[in-house]
C-alpha positions in Angstrom: -12.3 -19.6 10.0 -11.5 -20.9 6.6 -7.9 -20.4 5.5 -9.1 -19.5 2.0 -11.8 -16.8 2.0 -13.9 -16.7 -1.1 -14.2 -13.5 -3.1 -17.5 -11.6 -2.5 -19.2 -9.2 -4.8 -19.7 -6.7 -2.1 -18.4 -6.1 1.5 -20.0 -7.8 4.4 -22.7 -5.4 5.8 -22.2 -6.2 9.4 -19.2 -6.6 11.7 -17.4 -9.9 12.0 -14.6 -10.3 14.6 -11.1 -11.1 13.5 -10.1 -14.7 14.1 -7.9 -15.4 17.0 -4.2 -15.4 16.3 -2.6 -18.7 15.6 -0.3 -20.0 18.4 3.2 -18.7 18.1 6.4 -19.4 20.1 8.9 -16.8 21.3 6.8 -14.0 19.8 7.2 -15.4 16.3 5.1 -13.3 13.9 5.1 -15.7 11.0 1.7 -17.1 12.0 0.0 -13.8 12.8 -3.4 -13.1 11.3 -4.8 -9.6 10.4 -6.1 -8.0 13.6 -9.6 -6.6 13.9 -8.7 -3.0 13.3 -9.0 -2.9 9.5 -11.0 -4.1 6.5 -8.7 -7.2 6.2 -10.5 -8.6 9.3 -13.8 -8.9 7.4 -15.1 -11.5 5.1 -13.8 -14.3 7.3 -10.5 -12.6 8.1 -7.0 -12.7 6.6 -4.7 -15.5 7.8 -2.3 -16.0 4.9 -0.3 -19.1 5.7 -0.9 -19.1 9.4 -2.2 -22.7 9.4 0.6 -24.0 7.1 2.0 -27.4 7.7 5.7 -27.7 8.5 6.3 -28.9 4.9 4.8 -25.7 3.6 7.2 -23.3 5.5 10.0 -22.2 3.3 13.1 -20.1 4.0 14.5 -18.5 0.8 17.3 -16.1 -0.2 17.3 -16.1 -4.0 14.8 -15.3 -6.7 14.9 -19.0 -7.8 14.2 -20.3 -4.3 11.4 -17.8 -3.9 9.6 -18.7 -7.1 10.0 -22.4 -6.4 8.5 -22.0 -2.9 5.5 -20.1 -4.4 5.1 -22.8 -7.1 5.5 -25.8 -4.7 3.2 -24.4 -2.1 0.4 -23.9 -4.7 -2.7 -22.5 -3.0 -2.1 -24.5 0.2 -1.5 -22.3 3.3 2.2 -21.5 3.2 4.8 -19.3 4.9 7.7 -18.0 2.9 10.5 -16.4 4.9 13.0 -14.3 3.1 16.5 -13.8 4.3 18.6 -11.0 2.9 18.0 -9.4 -0.5 16.0 -10.8 -3.4 17.1 -9.0 -6.5 15.0 -9.9 -9.6 17.7 -8.5 -11.8 20.5 -10.6 -10.2 22.5 -13.3 -12.0 20.3 -15.9 -10.3 17.3 -14.6 -12.2 19.0 -13.9 -15.5 20.9 -10.7 -14.8 20.1 -7.1 -15.6 17.0 -6.4 -17.6 17.8 -5.9 -21.3 14.5 -4.5 -22.6 11.0 -3.4 -21.6 9.6 -6.9 -22.4 12.4 -8.6 -20.5 11.8 -6.5 -17.4 8.0 -7.2 -17.6 8.7 -10.9 -17.8 11.2 -11.3 -15.1 10.5 -8.7 -12.4 7.1 -10.0 -11.0 6.8 -11.9 -7.7 3.3 -13.4 -8.2 1.8 -14.6 -5.0 -0.8 -17.2 -4.7 -3.7 -17.6 -2.3 -3.2 -18.4 1.4 0.4 -17.1 1.5 2.3 -15.2 4.2 5.4 -13.6 2.6 7.6 -12.3 5.5 11.1 -10.9 5.9 13.5 -12.2 8.5 15.1 -9.6 10.8 15.5 -6.0 9.6 17.4 -6.5 6.3 15.0 -8.5 4.1 14.8 -6.5 0.9 13.0 -6.8 -2.5 14.9 -5.1 -5.4 14.0 -4.7 -9.0 10.8 -6.5 -8.2 7.1 -5.9 -8.2 5.0 -7.9 -5.8 1.8 -9.0 -7.6 -1.3 -10.0 -5.7 -3.8 -10.5 -8.5 -7.1 -12.4 -8.5 -6.2 -14.3 -5.4 -7.4 -14.4 -1.7 -5.9 -14.4 1.7 -2.4 -12.9 1.4 -0.1 -11.3 3.9 3.1 -9.3 3.1 5.2 -8.1 6.1 8.6 -6.8 7.2 10.3 -5.9 3.9 12.2 -3.0 2.5 10.5 -2.8 -0.9 12.6 -0.7 -3.3 10.1 0.7 -5.7 11.0 -0.7 -9.2 12.4 1.6 -11.8 11.0 1.2 -15.3 14.1 1.0 -17.7 12.0 2.3 -20.6 9.5 5.0 -19.5 7.1 6.1 -22.3 6.5 9.7 -23.4 2.8 10.6 -23.7 2.4 14.0 -25.4 -1.3 14.0 -24.4 -0.8 13.6 -20.7 -1.5 17.0 -19.2 -1.0 20.3 -20.9 2.5 19.7 -22.1 3.0 15.9 -22.0 4.5 13.6 -19.4 6.7 10.5 -19.0 4.8 7.4 -17.8 6.2 4.3 -16.2 5.1 0.8 -15.3 5.5 -1.3 -12.2 4.3 -0.7 -8.6 6.2 -1.9 -5.6 3.2 -3.9 -4.6 -0.1 -4.1 -6.5 -3.4 -5.6 -5.2 -5.6 -6.2 -8.2 -8.9 -8.0 -8.0 -7.9 -9.8 -4.8 -9.6 -10.1 -1.4 -8.4 -10.3 2.1 -4.9 -8.8 1.9 -2.8 -7.5 4.8 0.3 -5.3 4.0 2.1 -4.6 7.3 5.4 -3.2 8.7 7.1 -2.6 5.3 9.3 0.2 4.0 8.5 1.4 0.5 11.1 3.7 -1.0 12.5 5.0 -4.2 16.0 5.2 -2.6 18.7 4.9 -3.8 17.3 5.8 -7.3 15.3 8.8 -6.3 13.5 11.0 -8.9 16.0 13.9 -8.6 18.6 11.6 -10.2 16.6 11.2 -13.3 17.3 13.2 -16.4 15.1 15.9 -17.9 13.8 15.0 -21.4 11.1 16.8 -23.4 11.2 19.4 -20.7 10.0 16.9 -18.0 11.6 14.7 -15.4 12.0 11.3 -17.0 10.5 9.6 -13.9 10.9 5.8 -13.8 8.7 5.0 -10.9 5.0 4.3 -10.8 3.1 3.5 -7.6 4.4 2.2 -4.2 1.2 0.3 -3.1 -1.7 0.4 -5.5 -5.1 -1.3 -5.0 -7.5 -1.7 -7.9 -9.6 -4.1 -10.0 -12.4 -4.4 -7.4 -10.1 -5.6 -4.6 -11.7 -5.8 -1.2 -10.9 -6.3 2.5 -7.4 -4.8 2.4 -5.5 -3.3 5.3 -2.2 -1.4 5.1 -0.8 -0.8 8.6 2.5 0.3 10.2 4.2 0.8 6.8 6.7 3.6 6.0 6.2 5.2 2.6 9.3 7.2 1.8 10.5 9.4 -1.0 7.9 8.7 -3.7 5.6 10.7 -5.9 2.4 8.8 -6.9 2.2 6.7 -3.8 -1.1 4.9 -3.2 -3.8 4.6 -5.9 -7.1 3.1 -4.9 -9.1 2.6 -8.1 -7.3 2.9 -11.4 -9.6 5.1 -13.4 -12.9 7.0 -13.4 -14.2 4.8 -16.2 -13.7 1.5 -14.2 -17.2 1.7 -12.8 -17.0 -2.0 -11.8 -15.0 -0.8 -8.8 -18.1 0.8 -7.4 -19.1 -1.1 -4.3 -15.7 -2.5 -3.9 -12.2 -1.2 -2.9 -12.7 -1.5 0.9 -9.4 -0.5 2.3 -7.9 0.7 5.6 -4.7 2.7 6.0 -3.7 3.0 9.7 -0.6 3.8 11.6 1.5 4.3 8.5 4.3 6.9 8.2 4.5 9.0 5.0 7.9 10.8 4.7 8.4 13.1 1.7 5.6 11.6 -0.3 4.4 14.1 -3.0 0.8 12.9 -3.5 -1.7 10.0 -3.4 -1.6 9.0 0.3 -4.0 7.7 -0.7 -5.8 8.9 -3.9 -9.2 7.2 -4.0 -11.9 6.5 -6.6 -15.1 4.6 -5.7 -13.7 2.9 -2.6 -14.9 3.0 1.0 -11.5 3.8 2.5 -10.8 4.4 6.2 -7.6 6.4 6.9 -6.8 6.8 10.6 -3.8 7.5 12.9 -1.3 8.0 10.1 1.6 10.4 10.4 2.6 12.6 7.4 5.7 14.7 7.2 6.9 16.7 4.2 7.7 20.1 2.7 5.9 21.9 0.0 9.2 23.6 -1.1 11.4 20.5 -1.0 13.6 20.1 -4.1 12.9 16.4 -4.4 9.4 15.0 -3.7 7.7 18.4 -2.7 4.4 17.8 -1.0 1.4 18.5 -3.2 -1.4 16.9 -1.3 -2.1 13.8 0.8 -5.7 12.7 0.6 -7.1 12.6 -3.0 -10.9 12.6 -3.0 -11.6 11.3 -6.5 -14.7 10.1 -8.4 -17.3 8.5 -6.0 -14.7 8.1 -3.2 -16.0 7.6 0.3 -13.2 8.4 2.7 -13.5 8.4 6.5 -10.4 10.2 7.9 -9.8 10.1 11.6 -7.1 11.5 13.9 -4.3 11.8 11.3 -1.3 14.1 11.9 0.1 16.2 9.1 3.4 18.0 9.7 3.9 19.6 6.3 6.2 22.7 6.0 4.5 25.4 4.1 1.0 23.9 4.4 -1.6 26.0 6.1 -5.1 25.2 4.8 -7.2 22.2 4.2 -6.7 22.2 0.3 -3.0 21.8 0.9 -3.8 18.4 2.3 -7.1 17.3 0.8 -8.0 17.8 -2.9 -9.8 16.3 -5.8 -6.9 15.6 -8.2 -9.3 14.7 -11.1 -12.1 16.3 -13.0 -14.0 18.9 -11.0 -17.2 17.3 -12.3 -16.3 13.9 -10.9 -15.7 14.2 -7.2 -16.2 12.2 -4.0 -16.9 12.5 -0.3 -14.8 12.7 2.8 -15.5 13.1 6.5 -12.7 13.9 8.9 -12.6 13.7 12.7 -9.9 15.3 14.7 -7.0 15.4 12.3 -4.3 18.1 12.8 -2.3 20.1 10.3 0.9 21.4 11.9 -0.8 21.1 15.3 -4.0 23.0 14.4 -7.4 21.5 13.4 -7.5 20.4 9.7 -11.1 21.6 9.4 -12.1 19.4 6.4 -15.8 20.2 7.0 -15.4 24.0 6.7 -12.1 24.3 4.9 -12.6 22.0 2.0 -15.6 21.8 -0.3 -16.5 18.1 -0.2 -19.7 16.2 0.6 -19.6 14.1 3.8 -18.9 10.4 3.4 -21.8 8.2 4.4 -20.9 4.7 5.5 -20.3 2.9 8.8 -17.1 1.2 9.7 -17.9 -2.5 10.3 -14.9 -3.5 12.5 -13.6 -2.8 15.9 -10.7 -0.3 16.3 -9.4 2.5 18.5 -8.3 5.8 17.1 -5.8 7.6 19.3 -5.8 11.5 19.4 -3.9 13.0 16.5 -1.7 14.9 19.0 -0.3 11.5 20.0 0.1 10.0 16.6 3.7 10.9 15.8 4.9 9.4 19.1 2.9 6.2 18.4 3.8 5.7 14.7 7.4 6.8 14.4 8.9 4.1 16.6 6.4 1.4 15.6 6.2 1.6 11.7 8.5 0.0 9.3 10.8 -3.0 9.2 12.6 -4.8 11.9 9.8 -4.5 14.4 8.6 -8.1 14.1 10.1 -11.3 15.4 10.5 -13.9 12.7 11.9 -17.3 13.7 
């Protein structure tokens, strides 16, 4: 397998097995490759820096060290191990942000092709940062607490919705126009700066957060697995707008074995993409004061979602539309097929309880979906940080 997969205009039509894992000692996860159970195994597979030479393995603990490692490694296979907290607003990187333009200039961590970015232990954390995976190929991000960035200057849009809304920039991690990306065993959270701590201005919450993990710009072959998405509103956007028709035929994404705790919406919200959502565990409350549950699976314009054996434990939810909805224009909808998912222990019944067309594509990789009744017990102990060995 090449360590630098080339972008492709459309997904591979037939299965291709994931490459074998690179040799590791003592269970070291730094040279893992994406397994066969998601879209990241396709198009030659996703190996990140698994084949990195010893000179291209870096251990960093400051923003300066991290940026230097990315620059020095160029597009050669490289492994960057992070110890402790990387704060992009720390003194090492110029101190607190002073303006919207300053924040935009100093908060990105821009990864290059053929990179594994991995946290050491259970305390590796990215703060005041946005991880940017744009127009590159073959990237792995694992084992971090990613504190979703807070925009210091949200903008008021009086034309957003019936009465206007505040809009913010910066996702925790964005995959934009890239191929072969594996996002695994991370914790994405707004804490400690949760939305309920934000002021009310113009009659609306002055929310400073955007997305947690967003995938757009025709990205392909992306797997998000064993992550925890916690205390966030607009969580996972797949496809940025109905008018971005160039996304059609792309946005091939798998979400599996993720845990969603008190996520309001977009878990995920899909346009155009062929998205496989299986064995995820959702827990929330429709009446919760902060981050009340609105819906989980957003079936937007030309979405093609295959949902399998997911478990939704949502207080106050009782019908399919509480979980699955079209959050956009009623004239621009998509398709979803669900097999075996449960809502509070009962069948979700997407086929009869929600008015969507059935999705029509075939999953090209090998995977095993466990029964939804077993998903909580499988996902809760396995998802999130500190579950990998990083030497």
